C-alpha positions, 0 to 999 in steps of 0.5 A: 433480488437474486442477491437476496435469495442466493446471497452475494459476495461473502464479506471478508475481514482482511488485515494488512501489515506494514510494507516498511519499517517506520511510523504509521500516520494518517493520510492527512499528514501526506503533503499531497492532495491526491493522497491527503484528500483520499482521491485514490482511496483511503489508507495510511502512510508510513514515514519509513526508516529503511528502504526495503518494501514488502507486500502488505497483503497476500495477493497478485501483483497487478501493477509494477510501475516502470520506475519501480516507485509504486506497486499495486496488489490485488487480494483474493477478496478483490481489495486493490492496494497501492504502495506508493514510495515517497512523493514525486518519486516518479520524477526520479525515473527509476533512479535508486529503485529496484523491483524484485517482482513483476506483474502477475506474480503471486505474493504473500504478506511480507514477501520482498517487493522493492528496494530503494535508496532512502538517502537518494529519495530524501535528497531528490524527491519531495518526501520519503513518506509512503502512502498505502492506499486501497484504490477500490475503497468505495467499491470493496470496503465496508469497514476500515480500521487503521492502526497508527503507531511509531515503530511498525515492523515491515511484514509483521505490524498490522496497519489496516483491518478492513471488512469487505462488501 
């Protein structure tokens, strides 16, 4: 009732840019049920052509995994985005990954987050495909519009547009 009288959180449209150069595909193409069945949330995946990862959004680093294979970022409107480099890359225990940020850092879209050795990941992990997932999708997202493309440019190409609840 109070929400009706005074208004709740204001709906915001947010755009996410590609965190990597490469081909943007549906999560359906990720050979891992956690991502393809959207157990962690909805999003897209990128088949990367390079090993430089940038922030897809402006926000705060809420988690950098100790192995530097994944990073979580929370936007000002509360959308939480996970960039998970490759599949089964946690088993590399950080080999070939270098983090350039830490938990609590403020970042802008396009800021350099992580560098990884694509050849090493290709050789030792299941895949280099990189899911970009909104982990609090059910709580925060009202509308979701992915943009699939062959030649996304890190920090430039819009890959997802969401309207928040």
